[in-house]
C-alpha positions as CSV (number, residue, x, y, z in Angstrom):
1,M,27.0,1.3,-29.6
2,T,29.9,2.0,-32.2
3,D,28.8,-1.3,-33.1
4,V,25.0,-0.3,-33.7
5,A,25.8,3.4,-34.9
6,R,27.6,2.1,-38.0
7,L,25.6,-0.3,-38.4
8,A,22.4,2.4,-38.4
9,G,24.7,4.6,-40.2
10,V,24.4,7.0,-38.6
11,S,26.4,8.6,-35.0
12,H,27.0,7.5,-32.1
13,Q,25.5,10.3,-30.8
14,T,21.9,9.7,-32.2
15,V,21.8,5.7,-30.6
16,S,22.8,7.9,-27.5
17,R,19.5,10.0,-27.7
18,V,17.7,7.0,-29.5
19,L,18.0,5.0,-26.3
20,N,17.3,8.4,-24.0
21,G,14.1,8.3,-25.4
22,N,15.4,12.2,-26.8
23,P,12.3,13.0,-29.6
24,Q,14.0,14.9,-31.9
25,V,15.6,12.0,-33.5
26,H,13.6,11.3,-36.8
27,P,11.4,8.4,-36.8
28,D,13.5,6.6,-39.5
29,T,16.0,7.1,-38.3
30,R,14.7,5.7,-34.6
31,E,13.5,2.5,-36.0
32,R,16.6,2.0,-38.1
33,V,18.5,1.9,-35.1
34,M,16.4,0.1,-32.8
35,R,16.4,-3.0,-36.0
36,A,19.8,-2.4,-35.1
37,V,20.5,-2.8,-31.4
38,A,17.7,-5.6,-31.6
39,E,20.4,-7.3,-34.2
40,L,23.4,-6.3,-32.4
41,N,21.2,-8.1,-29.0
42,Y,22.9,-4.7,-27.6
43,R,22.4,-3.8,-23.7
44,P,23.4,-1.0,-22.3
45,N,25.8,-0.4,-19.5
46,A,23.9,0.1,-16.3
47,M,27.4,0.6,-14.3
48,A,28.6,2.4,-17.5
49,R,25.2,4.9,-17.5
50,G,25.4,5.7,-13.4
51,L,28.8,6.5,-13.6
52,V,27.5,9.3,-16.4
53,S,24.6,9.9,-14.7
54,R,26.0,9.6,-10.7
55,R,23.1,7.4,-10.4
56,S,22.5,3.9,-10.3
57,R,18.9,3.9,-11.3
58,V,18.0,1.4,-8.3
59,L,15.5,2.2,-5.9
60,G,15.8,0.4,-2.5
61,V,12.8,-0.8,-0.7
62,V,12.1,-1.9,3.3
63,S,10.0,-3.4,3.7
64,F,9.0,-7.1,6.3
65,D,8.5,-10.3,5.7
66,T,4.5,-10.1,5.3
67,I,1.3,-12.3,3.9
68,L,-1.4,-10.1,5.0
69,F,-2.9,-8.3,1.4
70,G,-2.3,-5.0,2.3
71,P,1.5,-4.8,2.6
72,A,2.7,-6.9,0.5
73,S,-0.3,-4.6,-2.2
74,T,2.4,-2.0,-1.4
75,L,5.2,-3.5,-2.6
76,L,3.9,-4.5,-5.2
77,G,2.9,-1.2,-6.0
78,I,5.6,0.3,-6.1
79,E,7.9,-2.1,-7.7
80,R,5.0,-0.9,-11.2
81,A,6.1,2.7,-10.1
82,A,9.7,1.7,-10.0
83,R,9.9,0.6,-13.2
84,A,7.9,2.5,-14.9
85,A,10.0,5.1,-14.0
86,G,12.9,3.3,-15.7
87,Y,14.1,2.0,-11.7
88,G,15.4,-1.5,-10.8
89,V,14.3,-2.6,-7.3
90,S,16.4,-4.3,-4.4
91,I,13.5,-4.9,-1.8
92,A,15.7,-5.7,1.7
93,T,13.0,-7.6,3.9
94,L,13.0,-7.6,7.3
95,E,12.2,-10.7,9.3
96,R,12.3,-8.8,13.4
97,V,10.8,-4.9,12.9
98,D,12.1,-3.1,15.2
99,R,13.8,0.1,15.2
100,Q,17.5,-2.0,14.8
101,S,16.4,-3.9,12.2
102,V,15.0,-1.1,9.7
103,L,17.8,1.4,10.6
104,E,19.7,-1.4,9.4
105,A,17.8,-2.5,6.2
106,A,18.1,0.8,5.1
107,D,22.6,1.4,5.8
108,N,22.8,-2.3,3.7
109,L,20.5,-0.2,0.9
110,A,23.4,2.7,0.7
111,G,25.7,0.2,1.0
112,Q,23.7,-0.7,-2.6
113,G,24.9,2.6,-4.1
114,V,20.3,2.7,-4.2
115,D,19.5,6.7,-5.8
116,G,17.1,6.8,-2.7
117,V,15.0,4.5,-0.3
118,I,11.3,4.0,0.3
119,I,10.7,2.6,3.6
120,I,7.1,0.3,4.2
121,A,6.1,1.4,8.3
122,P,3.0,0.4,9.0
123,Q,4.0,-0.6,12.4
124,M,5.4,2.3,15.1
125,A,8.6,0.6,16.0
126,A,9.9,0.6,12.2
127,A,8.2,4.5,12.3
128,A,10.3,5.2,14.6
129,A,13.3,4.8,13.9
130,L,12.5,6.8,10.4
131,H,14.2,9.8,12.4
132,N,17.5,8.1,12.5
133,L,18.3,7.1,8.4
134,P,21.2,7.8,7.4
135,K,22.6,11.5,6.6
136,G,21.5,12.3,3.1
137,M,19.8,10.3,2.1
138,A,16.4,10.0,0.1
139,A,13.9,8.5,1.6
140,V,9.7,8.3,1.8
141,A,7.7,6.7,4.6
142,V,4.3,4.6,3.3
143,E,2.2,4.3,5.6
144,A,4.4,6.0,8.5
145,G,2.1,8.2,9.9
146,Q,2.2,11.6,9.9
147,D,5.3,12.4,12.6
148,S,8.0,9.7,10.8
149,G,10.0,12.9,10.4
150,L,10.1,12.2,6.3
151,P,8.2,13.0,3.2
152,S,4.9,10.3,3.8
153,V,2.4,8.5,1.7
154,S,-0.8,6.6,2.5
155,V,-4.0,5.4,2.7
156,D,-6.8,8.2,4.4
157,Q,-7.6,5.7,6.7
158,I,-9.6,7.1,8.6
159,E,-11.6,8.6,6.1
160,G,-12.3,4.4,4.9
161,A,-13.1,3.9,8.7
162,R,-15.2,6.8,8.4
163,L,-17.5,5.8,5.2
164,A,-17.2,1.9,7.0
165,V,-19.3,2.7,10.0
166,Q,-21.6,5.5,7.7
167,H,-22.8,3.6,5.4
168,L,-24.0,0.7,7.9
169,L,-25.7,3.7,10.2
170,D,-27.3,5.0,6.8
171,L,-28.7,1.2,6.4
172,G,-30.3,2.0,9.9
173,H,-28.7,0.4,12.3
174,K,-28.6,2.2,15.5
175,T,-24.2,1.2,16.2
176,V,-22.0,-0.6,15.0
177,W,-19.2,-2.5,16.3
178,H,-15.7,-3.4,15.8
179,I,-13.4,-5.7,15.2
180,A,-9.8,-3.8,15.5
181,G,-5.8,-4.5,14.5
182,P,-3.3,-5.5,16.3
183,N,-2.8,-1.7,17.9
184,D,0.5,-1.4,17.3
185,W,0.1,-1.1,14.1
186,L,-0.9,2.9,12.7
187,E,-3.2,1.9,10.4
188,A,-5.3,-0.6,12.9
189,R,-5.5,2.8,15.0
190,D,-6.4,5.0,12.6
191,R,-9.4,2.9,10.8
192,I,-10.6,2.4,15.2
193,E,-10.1,6.7,15.4
194,G,-12.1,6.4,12.7
195,W,-15.5,4.1,13.6
196,R,-15.2,5.1,16.7
197,E,-15.4,9.7,15.9
198,T,-17.7,8.4,13.3
199,L,-19.8,6.7,15.6
200,T,-19.4,10.2,18.6
201,K,-20.6,12.7,15.7
202,T,-23.7,10.6,15.2
203,G,-24.8,10.2,18.5
204,A,-24.3,6.5,18.5
205,P,-23.4,3.9,20.7
206,V,-20.0,3.1,21.2
207,P,-19.6,-0.3,21.9
208,A,-16.0,-1.7,23.2
209,A,-13.6,-2.1,20.4
210,I,-12.2,-5.6,19.6
211,A,-9.0,-6.8,19.0
212,G,-7.7,-8.8,16.2
213,D,-4.6,-9.5,14.9
214,W,-5.6,-9.0,11.4
215,S,-5.6,-12.9,10.6
216,A,-8.5,-14.7,9.5
217,Q,-8.8,-16.7,13.2
218,S,-9.1,-13.5,15.3
219,G,-11.5,-13.0,13.4
220,Y,-13.5,-16.2,14.2
221,A,-13.6,-15.4,17.6
222,A,-14.2,-12.2,17.8
223,G,-17.6,-13.9,15.6
224,V,-17.8,-16.6,19.2
225,A,-18.1,-13.5,20.9
226,L,-20.5,-11.6,18.8
227,A,-22.8,-14.6,18.1
228,G,-24.6,-14.6,21.1
229,Q,-25.1,-11.0,21.3
230,P,-28.3,-10.3,19.9
231,E,-28.6,-6.6,20.5
232,V,-25.7,-7.2,17.5
233,T,-26.4,-5.8,14.1
234,A,-23.4,-4.6,12.1
235,V,-20.0,-4.6,12.2
236,F,-16.3,-3.7,10.7
237,A,-13.8,-6.4,10.3
238,G,-10.7,-3.9,10.4
239,N,-9.7,-6.1,7.5
240,D,-10.9,-8.7,4.8
241,Q,-9.2,-11.5,6.3
242,M,-10.6,-11.1,9.9
243,A,-14.2,-10.5,8.0
244,L,-14.2,-13.7,6.0
245,G,-13.7,-15.9,9.9
246,L,-16.4,-13.2,11.6
247,L,-18.5,-14.6,9.0
248,R,-17.5,-18.2,9.0
249,A,-18.7,-18.2,12.8
250,L,-21.7,-16.5,12.2
251,H,-22.4,-19.4,9.5
252,E,-21.6,-21.9,12.2
253,R,-24.3,-20.0,15.2
254,G,-27.5,-19.6,12.6
255,L,-27.1,-16.7,11.6
256,R,-27.4,-14.7,8.3
257,V,-25.6,-12.5,6.5
258,P,-26.9,-10.1,6.1
259,E,-30.3,-10.4,7.1
260,D,-29.3,-11.1,11.0
261,I,-25.9,-9.4,10.7
262,S,-24.4,-6.3,8.3
263,V,-20.6,-7.3,7.7
264,I,-17.8,-4.8,5.7
265,G,-14.0,-5.7,6.3
266,F,-11.2,-3.4,4.8
267,D,-8.8,-3.8,1.3
268,D,-11.2,-5.8,-1.1
269,I,-8.8,-9.0,-1.4
270,P,-9.4,-10.6,-4.5
271,E,-11.4,-12.9,-3.2
272,S,-13.8,-10.5,-1.2
273,G,-16.6,-10.7,-4.3
274,F,-16.7,-14.0,-3.9
275,L,-17.4,-14.5,-0.7
276,L,-20.6,-16.3,0.8
277,P,-22.5,-13.4,1.0
278,P,-19.9,-11.5,-1.5
279,L,-17.9,-9.1,1.3
280,T,-19.1,-4.8,1.3
281,T,-15.1,-3.6,1.9
282,I,-12.7,-0.4,1.7
283,R,-11.2,-1.0,-0.9
284,Q,-7.0,0.5,-0.6
285,D,-5.6,2.0,-4.3
286,F,-1.6,1.1,-3.7
287,D,-0.5,1.0,-7.3
288,E,-1.6,5.1,-6.3
289,V,0.4,4.7,-3.3
290,G,2.9,3.3,-5.7
291,R,3.3,6.0,-8.1
292,R,2.9,9.1,-4.9
293,S,6.0,7.5,-3.2
294,M,8.2,6.8,-6.4
295,A,7.0,10.7,-7.0
296,T,8.2,11.7,-3.9
297,L,11.5,10.3,-4.3
298,L,11.7,11.0,-7.9
299,Q,11.5,15.2,-5.7
300,L,14.5,14.2,-3.6
301,L,16.7,13.2,-5.8
302,D,16.4,16.3,-8.1
303,N,16.5,18.4,-4.9
304,T,13.3,19.1,-5.5
305,T,10.7,20.3,-2.1
306,P,8.1,17.3,-2.4
307,S,4.5,18.2,-3.0
308,S,2.4,17.8,0.1
309,A,-0.6,15.7,-1.5
310,S,-3.5,14.4,0.7
311,P,-3.6,10.9,1.6
312,V,-4.9,8.6,-0.9
313,A,-8.7,8.1,-1.3
314,P,-10.7,5.5,-0.4
315,I,-13.7,3.9,-1.5
316,L,-17.1,2.4,-0.6
317,V,-17.4,-1.4,-2.6
318,T,-21.0,-1.9,-1.5
319,R,-22.0,-5.9,-2.4
320,A,-24.1,-8.6,-0.3
321,S,-22.7,-8.5,3.0
322,T,-24.8,-5.3,4.2
323,A,-28.4,-4.2,4.7
324,P,-30.6,-2.7,6.6
325,P,-31.6,-4.4,9.9
326,K,-34.5,-6.3,10.8
327,R,-37.8,-4.4,11.8
């Protein structure tokens, strides 16, 4: 920093103010300092800055080994928000999602000196561990339900399911079948609840939910079962991957979508608009989940009580896979 100050012809305090974004520095001085920084290839020493500020500027994230679109996109949204806030990210990826694994991961991150942690805990076993985190750790839960004991950020899954089912009922379908995600996932349970509540409130029959596991294969198996039932005219798949398998099964059995059966998914994966037909679905704003998670964690680090924001609102994306039922 002294070398930069000498080359720019300013004090090292001025260099510090420029690098910390102080708005009181004159633009010409700022430009002169930044030219010197570039010429000398200067990088602030993160460890030294951490000693002064008592913060490492590193955030820990506990996630799990998955290729599922929702959790992976949540992690990406958190990373983007952390970078925007000037934080690095240290990720602990779990091979097994259970109470002990979550606690060990949080403890390891604490040992690395992270300022705080964000824990993606959409499964019941992971959410149960959140009550026993290391004492004094600043922590935020994502998709962990309302009973995690931590400040929590989530998408309103019940509202998303309501939007999906109401869309199909408004088109004139008498009821809606549901292919559900795994029972140990909190999101799957919320989507079942939203589906069932919407049908009940409108007086529509409530068919038995069909168990899936988020995979296209389970959606295909559900589609094989549903294709043989002539009363089925509309299906809400718990995610887009299961909707993809469902579309394949219906096509192989000579059923047209949406002419014979309307299909709606959940997540709005990038490929949803390119399926045949393009898939109507529910979009989740994962970038907003990341921004709110980061904002909540920063409030905790500043010893401020986090604001109790409402869940992130899902969005209905209407495409060609839904239509009124045949007369």
